[in-house]
Each structure stands twice: as structure tokens, then as C-alpha cells.
C-alpha positions as CSV (number, residue, x, y, z in Angstrom):
1,M,-84.9,-44.4,-18.3
2,V,-86.1,-44.9,-14.7
3,K,-85.8,-48.3,-13.1
4,T,-87.5,-48.1,-9.7
5,G,-90.8,-46.8,-8.4
6,K,-88.9,-44.2,-6.4
7,E,-87.2,-42.9,-9.5
8,A,-90.5,-42.8,-11.4
9,I,-92.2,-40.8,-8.6
10,A,-89.2,-38.4,-8.5
11,W,-89.6,-37.7,-12.2
12,I,-93.4,-37.1,-11.8
13,H,-92.6,-34.7,-9.0
14,S,-90.1,-33.0,-11.2
15,R,-93.1,-31.4,-13.0
16,L,-94.2,-29.7,-9.8
17,P,-92.3,-26.5,-10.4
18,F,-94.7,-25.8,-13.3
19,G,-97.4,-25.4,-10.7
20,S,-101.1,-25.6,-11.2
21,R,-102.1,-24.0,-14.5
22,P,-105.7,-24.2,-15.4
23,G,-106.4,-25.2,-19.0
24,L,-106.6,-28.3,-21.2
25,D,-104.2,-27.5,-24.1
26,R,-101.2,-29.2,-22.6
27,V,-102.9,-32.4,-21.4
28,E,-104.8,-32.7,-24.7
29,A,-101.6,-32.4,-26.6
30,L,-100.1,-35.2,-24.5
31,L,-103.1,-37.4,-24.9
32,A,-103.0,-37.0,-28.6
33,L,-99.6,-38.6,-28.6
34,V,-101.0,-41.8,-27.0
35,D,-104.1,-42.2,-29.1
36,H,-106.6,-40.5,-26.9
37,P,-107.3,-43.0,-24.0
38,E,-109.7,-40.4,-22.6
39,E,-112.1,-41.2,-25.5
40,Q,-111.9,-44.9,-25.0
41,V,-112.1,-45.4,-21.2
42,P,-115.7,-45.5,-19.7
43,T,-115.6,-42.8,-17.0
44,I,-117.6,-41.2,-14.2
45,H,-116.5,-37.7,-13.4
46,I,-116.9,-36.2,-9.9
47,A,-116.3,-32.6,-8.8
48,G,-117.1,-30.6,-5.7
49,T,-115.5,-28.5,-2.9
50,N,-115.6,-31.3,-0.3
51,G,-116.8,-34.9,-0.2
52,K,-115.3,-35.9,-3.6
53,G,-113.0,-38.5,-2.1
54,S,-115.5,-40.3,0.1
55,T,-118.1,-40.2,-2.7
56,V,-115.6,-41.8,-5.1
57,S,-114.8,-44.4,-2.4
58,Y,-118.5,-45.2,-1.8
59,L,-119.4,-45.5,-5.4
60,A,-116.3,-47.5,-6.3
61,A,-117.0,-49.9,-3.4
62,I,-120.6,-50.4,-4.5
63,L,-119.6,-51.0,-8.2
64,E,-116.8,-53.4,-7.1
65,D,-119.2,-55.4,-4.9
66,A,-121.6,-55.6,-7.9
67,G,-118.8,-57.4,-9.8
68,L,-117.3,-54.6,-11.9
69,T,-113.6,-53.8,-12.3
70,V,-113.3,-50.2,-11.2
71,G,-110.4,-47.7,-11.6
72,T,-110.1,-44.6,-9.4
73,F,-108.0,-41.5,-9.9
74,T,-107.9,-39.4,-6.7
75,S,-105.8,-36.7,-5.0
76,P,-104.0,-36.0,-2.8
77,F,-102.5,-39.2,-1.4
78,I,-102.4,-40.1,2.3
79,E,-100.5,-43.3,2.7
80,S,-98.5,-43.7,-0.6
81,F,-98.2,-41.9,-3.9
82,N,-99.4,-45.0,-5.8
83,E,-102.8,-44.8,-4.2
84,R,-103.7,-41.9,-6.6
85,I,-104.2,-44.5,-9.4
86,A,-105.9,-47.7,-8.3
87,I,-108.0,-50.6,-9.6
88,D,-110.4,-52.3,-7.3
89,G,-108.7,-50.7,-4.4
90,Q,-105.2,-52.0,-5.4
91,H,-102.7,-49.2,-5.8
92,I,-100.8,-49.1,-9.1
93,A,-97.7,-51.2,-8.8
94,D,-94.2,-49.7,-8.9
95,E,-93.4,-51.6,-12.1
96,D,-96.5,-50.2,-13.8
97,L,-95.5,-46.7,-12.7
98,V,-92.0,-47.3,-14.1
99,T,-93.4,-48.5,-17.4
100,L,-95.7,-45.4,-17.7
101,V,-92.9,-42.9,-16.8
102,N,-90.5,-44.4,-19.4
103,K,-93.3,-44.1,-21.9
104,Y,-94.3,-40.5,-21.0
105,Q,-90.9,-39.0,-20.3
106,P,-89.8,-38.6,-23.9
107,L,-93.3,-37.4,-24.9
108,V,-93.2,-34.7,-22.3
109,D,-89.7,-33.7,-23.4
110,Q,-91.0,-33.5,-26.9
111,L,-93.9,-31.2,-25.9
112,D,-91.5,-29.1,-23.8
113,E,-89.9,-28.1,-27.1
114,K,-93.2,-26.5,-28.3
115,P,-93.8,-23.1,-26.6
116,D,-97.6,-23.3,-26.8
117,V,-97.8,-26.6,-24.8
118,A,-94.5,-26.6,-22.9
119,G,-94.4,-27.1,-19.1
120,I,-96.9,-29.9,-18.6
121,T,-97.6,-30.1,-14.8
122,E,-97.4,-33.1,-12.5
123,F,-101.2,-33.4,-12.3
124,E,-101.7,-33.2,-16.1
125,T,-99.0,-35.9,-16.6
126,L,-100.7,-38.1,-13.9
127,T,-104.1,-37.6,-15.5
128,A,-102.9,-38.9,-18.9
129,M,-101.0,-41.8,-17.2
130,A,-104.1,-42.8,-15.2
131,L,-106.3,-42.9,-18.3
132,D,-103.7,-44.8,-20.3
133,Y,-103.3,-47.3,-17.4
134,F,-107.1,-47.8,-17.1
135,L,-107.4,-48.4,-20.8
136,E,-104.6,-51.0,-20.8
137,K,-106.0,-52.8,-17.8
138,K,-109.5,-52.8,-19.4
139,V,-111.4,-51.5,-16.5
140,D,-115.2,-51.6,-16.7
141,V,-115.4,-48.0,-15.5
142,A,-113.0,-45.4,-14.1
143,I,-114.1,-42.9,-11.5
144,I,-112.1,-39.7,-12.0
145,E,-111.9,-37.1,-9.2
146,V,-111.4,-33.5,-10.3
147,G,-108.2,-31.9,-9.0
148,L,-109.3,-28.3,-8.8
149,G,-112.5,-26.7,-10.0
150,G,-113.8,-28.5,-13.0
151,L,-114.1,-26.4,-16.2
152,L,-110.3,-26.0,-16.7
153,D,-109.1,-29.0,-14.7
154,S,-107.0,-31.4,-16.7
155,T,-109.5,-34.3,-15.8
156,N,-112.1,-32.4,-17.9
157,V,-110.8,-34.1,-21.0
158,V,-112.8,-37.2,-20.2
159,K,-116.0,-38.2,-22.0
160,P,-118.0,-39.4,-19.0
161,L,-121.1,-41.6,-18.9
162,L,-122.2,-39.8,-15.7
163,C,-121.1,-36.7,-13.6
164,G,-121.4,-35.9,-10.0
165,I,-121.0,-32.6,-8.1
166,T,-120.8,-33.1,-4.3
167,T,-120.7,-29.7,-2.6
168,I,-120.0,-26.1,-3.2
169,G,-118.1,-24.0,-0.7
170,M,-115.5,-21.2,-0.5
171,D,-112.1,-22.6,-1.4
172,H,-109.4,-21.9,-3.9
173,M,-111.0,-18.4,-4.4
174,D,-107.8,-17.1,-6.0
175,I,-108.4,-19.5,-9.0
176,L,-112.2,-20.3,-8.9
177,G,-113.8,-17.0,-7.9
178,D,-114.9,-15.1,-4.8
179,T,-118.6,-16.1,-4.7
180,L,-120.4,-19.4,-4.5
181,E,-122.0,-18.7,-7.9
182,E,-118.6,-18.3,-9.5
183,I,-117.2,-21.4,-7.9
184,A,-120.4,-23.3,-8.9
185,F,-119.9,-22.2,-12.5
186,Q,-116.4,-23.7,-12.5
187,K,-117.6,-27.0,-11.0
188,A,-120.5,-27.2,-13.5
189,G,-117.9,-27.1,-16.3
190,I,-117.7,-30.9,-16.1
191,I,-121.3,-31.2,-17.3
192,K,-121.4,-32.6,-20.8
193,P,-124.2,-32.5,-23.4
194,G,-126.8,-35.1,-22.6
195,V,-124.8,-36.7,-19.8
196,P,-126.7,-37.1,-16.5
197,V,-125.4,-35.2,-13.5
198,V,-126.2,-35.9,-9.9
199,T,-125.8,-33.1,-7.3
200,G,-125.3,-33.2,-3.5
201,N,-126.3,-30.9,-0.7
202,I,-125.6,-27.6,-2.4
203,P,-126.8,-24.1,-1.5
204,S,-129.7,-22.8,-3.6
205,N,-127.7,-19.9,-5.2
206,A,-125.0,-22.4,-6.4
207,I,-127.4,-25.1,-7.4
208,A,-129.2,-22.6,-9.6
209,I,-126.0,-22.0,-11.6
210,I,-125.4,-25.8,-12.0
211,Q,-129.0,-26.2,-13.1
212,Q,-128.6,-23.5,-15.8
213,E,-125.5,-25.3,-17.2
214,A,-127.3,-28.6,-17.2
215,D,-130.3,-27.1,-19.0
216,K,-128.0,-25.5,-21.6
217,K,-126.4,-28.8,-22.3
218,G,-129.6,-30.9,-22.2
219,A,-128.1,-32.9,-19.3
220,P,-130.6,-34.7,-17.0
221,M,-130.1,-33.5,-13.4
222,Y,-130.8,-35.5,-10.2
223,R,-130.9,-33.2,-7.2
224,F,-130.4,-33.9,-3.5
225,N,-133.7,-33.6,-1.5
226,Q,-135.6,-33.4,-4.8
227,D,-134.9,-36.4,-7.0
228,Y,-133.4,-38.4,-4.1
229,R,-133.5,-38.0,-0.3
230,V,-131.3,-38.9,2.6
231,L,-132.8,-39.2,6.0
232,Y,-130.2,-39.2,8.8
233,K,-131.1,-41.5,11.7
234,H,-128.3,-41.8,14.3
235,P,-124.6,-42.7,14.8
236,D,-123.7,-46.3,14.4
237,P,-122.7,-47.7,17.8
238,Q,-119.6,-49.3,16.3
239,W,-118.5,-46.3,14.1
240,G,-120.1,-44.5,11.3
241,E,-123.7,-43.3,10.6
242,V,-127.1,-44.9,10.0
243,F,-129.5,-43.4,7.5
244,E,-132.3,-44.1,5.0
245,F,-132.2,-43.4,1.2
246,L,-135.2,-42.7,-1.0
247,N,-135.7,-42.1,-4.7
248,D,-138.3,-43.0,-7.3
249,Q,-137.1,-46.7,-7.1
250,G,-138.1,-47.0,-3.5
251,K,-136.7,-46.7,0.0
252,L,-133.6,-48.3,1.6
253,V,-133.6,-48.4,5.4
254,N,-130.9,-49.1,8.0
255,L,-128.0,-48.2,5.7
256,K,-124.7,-47.8,7.5
257,T,-121.6,-45.9,6.5
258,S,-118.2,-46.9,7.7
259,L,-117.2,-43.2,7.9
260,L,-118.2,-41.0,10.8
261,G,-119.9,-37.6,10.4
262,R,-123.5,-36.4,9.8
263,H,-122.5,-35.4,6.3
264,Q,-121.3,-38.9,5.3
265,P,-124.9,-40.1,4.6
266,E,-125.1,-37.2,2.1
267,N,-122.0,-38.4,0.3
268,A,-123.2,-42.0,0.5
269,G,-126.6,-41.0,-0.8
270,L,-125.0,-39.2,-3.8
271,A,-123.0,-42.3,-4.5
272,I,-126.2,-44.5,-4.3
273,Q,-128.0,-42.2,-6.7
274,M,-125.1,-42.2,-9.1
275,Y,-125.0,-46.1,-8.9
276,H,-128.7,-46.1,-9.8
277,C,-128.0,-43.8,-12.8
278,Y,-125.1,-45.9,-13.9
279,C,-127.1,-49.1,-13.8
280,Q,-129.9,-47.4,-15.8
281,I,-127.3,-46.2,-18.4
282,K,-125.7,-49.6,-18.7
283,G,-128.9,-51.7,-18.4
284,L,-127.7,-53.4,-15.3
285,P,-129.8,-54.7,-12.3
286,I,-129.5,-52.7,-9.1
287,S,-128.0,-54.8,-6.3
288,L,-129.3,-53.7,-2.9
289,M,-126.8,-56.0,-1.2
290,S,-123.9,-54.3,-3.1
291,I,-125.1,-50.9,-1.9
292,R,-125.1,-52.2,1.7
293,N,-121.8,-54.0,1.4
294,G,-120.1,-51.1,-0.4
295,L,-121.0,-48.5,2.2
296,R,-120.0,-50.7,5.0
297,N,-116.6,-51.7,3.5
298,V,-115.3,-48.3,2.6
299,R,-112.1,-47.2,4.3
300,W,-110.9,-43.6,3.6
301,P,-107.8,-42.5,5.4
302,A,-107.8,-39.1,7.2
303,R,-111.5,-38.6,6.8
304,M,-112.9,-38.9,10.4
305,E,-110.5,-41.9,10.7
306,R,-110.2,-43.5,14.1
307,V,-106.6,-44.6,14.3
308,S,-106.6,-45.5,18.0
309,Q,-109.4,-46.5,20.5
310,E,-107.5,-46.1,23.7
311,P,-106.6,-43.3,23.8
312,L,-109.1,-42.1,21.1
313,I,-107.3,-40.5,18.2
314,I,-109.2,-39.2,15.1
315,L,-107.7,-37.8,11.9
316,D,-109.7,-35.5,9.6
317,G,-108.3,-33.5,6.8
318,A,-110.8,-30.6,7.1
319,H,-108.8,-28.0,5.1
320,N,-111.3,-25.3,4.4
321,P,-114.2,-23.6,6.3
322,H,-116.9,-25.7,4.6
323,A,-115.3,-29.0,5.7
324,M,-114.3,-27.6,9.1
325,G,-117.9,-26.6,9.8
326,R,-119.0,-30.3,9.2
327,L,-116.2,-31.5,11.4
328,V,-117.1,-29.1,14.3
329,E,-120.7,-30.2,14.0
330,T,-119.7,-33.8,14.4
331,M,-117.4,-33.2,17.4
332,K,-120.1,-31.1,19.2
333,N,-122.9,-33.7,18.5
334,E,-121.0,-37.0,19.0
335,F,-118.1,-36.4,21.4
336,K,-119.6,-34.2,24.1
337,E,-118.3,-36.4,26.9
338,Y,-114.7,-36.0,25.9
339,R,-112.0,-33.5,26.7
340,I,-110.9,-32.7,23.1
341,H,-107.3,-31.8,22.2
342,V,-106.9,-30.5,18.6
343,L,-103.6,-30.5,16.9
344,F,-104.0,-28.2,13.9
345,S,-102.0,-26.9,11.0
346,A,-102.9,-25.7,7.5
347,L,-101.6,-24.0,4.4
348,S,-101.2,-20.3,4.4
349,T,-103.4,-20.0,1.3
350,K,-106.4,-21.1,3.4
351,N,-108.7,-19.2,5.7
352,V,-106.8,-20.1,8.9
353,D,-108.4,-17.6,11.2
354,G,-111.8,-18.8,10.1
355,M,-111.0,-22.4,10.7
356,L,-109.5,-21.6,14.2
357,A,-112.7,-19.7,15.1
358,Q,-114.8,-22.7,14.0
359,L,-112.7,-25.1,16.2
360,L,-113.1,-22.8,19.2
361,E,-116.9,-23.3,18.9
362,I,-116.3,-26.8,20.3
363,P,-116.9,-26.0,24.0
364,N,-114.6,-28.8,25.5
365,A,-111.7,-28.2,23.1
366,R,-108.1,-27.0,23.5
367,L,-106.2,-26.1,20.3
368,Y,-102.6,-26.6,19.6
369,V,-101.6,-24.6,16.5
370,T,-98.4,-25.8,14.8
371,T,-96.6,-25.9,11.4
372,F,-95.0,-28.6,9.3
373,D,-92.5,-29.1,6.6
374,Y,-94.3,-28.0,3.4
375,P,-93.6,-25.0,1.2
376,K,-97.0,-23.3,1.8
377,A,-97.5,-24.3,5.5
378,I,-98.5,-21.6,7.9
379,K,-95.7,-19.7,9.8
380,L,-96.1,-19.5,13.5
381,D,-95.0,-15.8,13.6
382,D,-98.1,-14.9,11.7
383,N,-100.7,-12.9,13.8
384,Y,-103.7,-15.2,14.1
385,E,-106.7,-13.6,15.6
386,N,-107.5,-16.4,18.0
387,T,-104.0,-17.0,19.5
388,S,-104.9,-14.7,22.4
389,D,-107.6,-17.2,23.5
390,K,-106.4,-19.1,26.5
391,R,-107.5,-22.4,24.9
392,V,-105.0,-21.9,22.0
393,T,-101.4,-23.0,22.4
394,I,-98.7,-22.4,19.8
395,V,-96.5,-25.4,19.2
396,S,-93.2,-24.9,17.4
397,M,-92.7,-28.5,16.4
398,W,-95.8,-30.7,15.9
399,Q,-93.9,-33.9,16.8
400,F,-93.2,-32.5,20.3
401,G,-96.7,-31.2,20.7
402,L,-98.1,-34.6,19.7
403,G,-95.9,-36.3,22.3
404,E,-97.0,-34.0,25.1
405,I,-100.7,-34.5,24.3
406,L,-100.4,-38.3,24.2
407,E,-98.5,-38.3,27.5
408,K,-101.3,-36.7,29.4
409,M,-104.3,-38.3,27.7
410,T,-106.6,-40.6,29.6
411,N,-109.7,-42.5,28.4
412,E,-111.7,-39.2,29.0
413,D,-109.6,-37.4,26.3
414,L,-109.8,-37.3,22.5
415,L,-107.1,-36.2,20.2
416,L,-108.3,-34.7,16.9
417,I,-105.6,-34.1,14.3
418,T,-106.9,-31.8,11.5
419,G,-106.3,-29.1,8.9
420,S,-104.2,-29.7,5.8
421,L,-104.3,-33.2,4.4
422,Y,-100.6,-32.9,3.9
423,F,-100.2,-32.2,7.6
424,V,-102.6,-35.0,8.6
425,S,-100.7,-37.4,6.4
426,D,-97.4,-36.5,8.1
427,V,-98.8,-37.1,11.6
428,R,-100.5,-40.3,10.4
429,S,-97.1,-41.6,9.1
430,L,-95.5,-41.0,12.5
431,L,-98.3,-42.6,14.4
432,L,-97.9,-45.6,12.1
433,E,-94.2,-45.8,12.9
434,M,-95.0,-45.5,16.6
435,G,-97.5,-48.4,16.3
436,G,-100.3,-46.0,17.1
437,L,-102.7,-47.2,14.4
438,A,-105.0,-49.6,16.1
439,Y,-107.9,-50.4,13.8
440,D,-110.9,-52.4,15.2
441,D,-111.6,-54.2,11.9
């Protein structure tokens, strides 16, 4: 029996050594022992290479503003472990986590005795717990973010009302495949017979695969720039982006996101279209005010997050080339007047050379490449192609590198902390301890 939230989280983490093991047998066996909450909780399922987290946040905020009780299951966490399971933005309480772990610990032990379903992973356990929690709390709808891929991800046990696929890019190729088409096939695995699917800004070769899967399953498909459109206007002077949204219901003008980046209106537009579809499925009126309020109220840590104004410090967990390309585009377009210092680290499983090359496309940037305390973090003795560039500095301890950069910054400088979300989360925690998070809310 665990008694504290810390002990509960430690037990959940004890399943980490079983790794990430695609397949649904183990999680289905666990859910069968708790009367299949996945069949009783109304869900919306969202997959994609990038943009899942912000799309979940936008959609949840819109639905909450419209008066619904909304559960969210997301990963990874940035501020605290409990944020992975939340209702109306409130992270699961430690006492609820303790109750769940005490319920699931003997069930997992029971399944560990059966060779065909032994070794349930941390993510599989959390998936079952989240669905159980949402059922107990009687949420109106739970928005479930895919962990990895889609087809064989443990979240694919849900029976959704609606699905969304945000983007398709090259990531997790060791598991999902070496081409966009193979990766798209895995993401399209969340599509269910007759269940509508909304897609984001996806390359034509990948969207063709998703369309094939939707057609096979008789799932209505709503495509970006075909069934709905997003017209980017300009950055918001305060922070964020201004855009217009169009679909067969009409046009919404002067919409504002609270998150910065020219790709954010695309994520927001996907969320708006999913909200339209949800309202149609449930026979609910569409609230234009809820759309505006929801987009404006979203806060999503470590996604183009401004944590200090003077000096200007931005955090962004761009952890693969697709996300890094969007980040570089934003920096080049919207921060031309700044000297940019980039503190970067990543996991060794990622395309580190590719991301460093992208960051060097920012003409006014200097890169500080470092490592951090994580099993798969890059090692600084690795031979990175770009380390011979005079604008690249190797920093042995990121804490010292951060201090040196902050000491010499003026109002003409910008510090961008990017790469692995695990790294960005570590830096964010230190800035919080230093009193460096100064929101303008």
C-alpha cells in the first residue's frame, strides 16, 4: 500500500524498466479487470508527430468554456507528474493518485504472473488509470493524446466519438517506419469505423495514406485547406498569433492564439474544426464566444513559452526536425531584431545534427550545445557535424552555461532554450527556483 503521492509516482515509475512496447494485449488485460472504462468514457483521440499537446489544450479550453467537464490525458509532463491526468485544467490530486495506485498495484502484480501479458509498462498503467479516473469523475468528454504512433499505442483501446491527426513528420523512425507514408499508416491506426477524423497540415503523400484508411473504415474525413481553412494574418502585439478560420459554417475573423508561432493557428484551426464536429455529433450549439475565449486562455508550458520579458527568455520543446523547422521559421520571422542565444540539448535517439543545422539557419543566433541528466541524453564527446562552426559552443554543464548567458544578456538579447522536452523541463524548474518566470498575465 502506498500512502503519499510521492510513493504513488515512484510505483508508477517502477514500470519504466519494461520500456515502450507497442501492442494492446497488456493494457486490454488490465482494463478487463476494472470493467472496461475505455468503453464507457466518451473520448476524443488525437495523434500526430507534433502539435498534439497544443491542439488538446485548445480543444479542451473551448469545450470547458462551453460548459463541459473535460478530462485530458497528455505526455510528457513539464511542471509536475500529476498534470498528465487532469480535469478542467486541474491536475489529478495526490490522494486520487494514491487511491488509483493502491487499486492497480495488485492487479498489475496479478498480470505479471501471466507470461503473455506480464510486464505492463508505465504508460499502459497510466492509460488505464486515466480512463478509470475519468469514468469515476463522470467527465462529459476525455481528450486522449496518443503517446507514440497510434495503431499500437496503448491509448488506442478507446472507443472515440471523434479523432484528430495533427501533423506527420519524421520521428521515432525506429518504431514507426522510415518514410512519411509508413508513419502516417501508424498514426491512421486510431481511425475507427464510422468515426469522423479531422486532419491538420499534412504532406500530400501522408494524407493520401490517412484518406485510404478513413475510406476503408467509412470514417468521414475533414481535411485542412479543403474542408476547413486557416488564414494567417500577423503576430499579436501582446503575444500569440492572429488568424481567420473558415469552414462550411462560415468565417471567424480576428481570432487570437495565446501561443506564439505561425503553426499555432493551424493547431487552433484543427481544434476549432474538431469542436464543430463534436457539437454536430452531440447536437450542441456552437459557441463562437467559447472559441475565442478558449484560444485566448490556453497556457501550454514549454511551447514557445515566454518566461521572462526582461531579459526575453523563451522555452520551446522542439525535439525533432519537423518541430525545429517551425521554431526556426518563427525565430527568423518574428525576432529579427534580437541577438539570439540558443541553449540546446536533446536525446541521442533524435536527429541532433539535423536540428543543429536548422538552428544555424537563424542568422543572428549563437548555439550552446549541452547535455543533461537523463539516460538517453546526448554525450558531448559525440562528433556533431556543426561543432566546428564558430557560432557553436560546447557547454559541459547546462547550469553554468545558462548562468553565463544570463549574465551578459541585455534587452537586445533573447535566450531560447530548446530541444528535448525533458531538458527544457529541467531548465524551466531551475528558472522557477531562481524567480525567473515572470508572466505578463
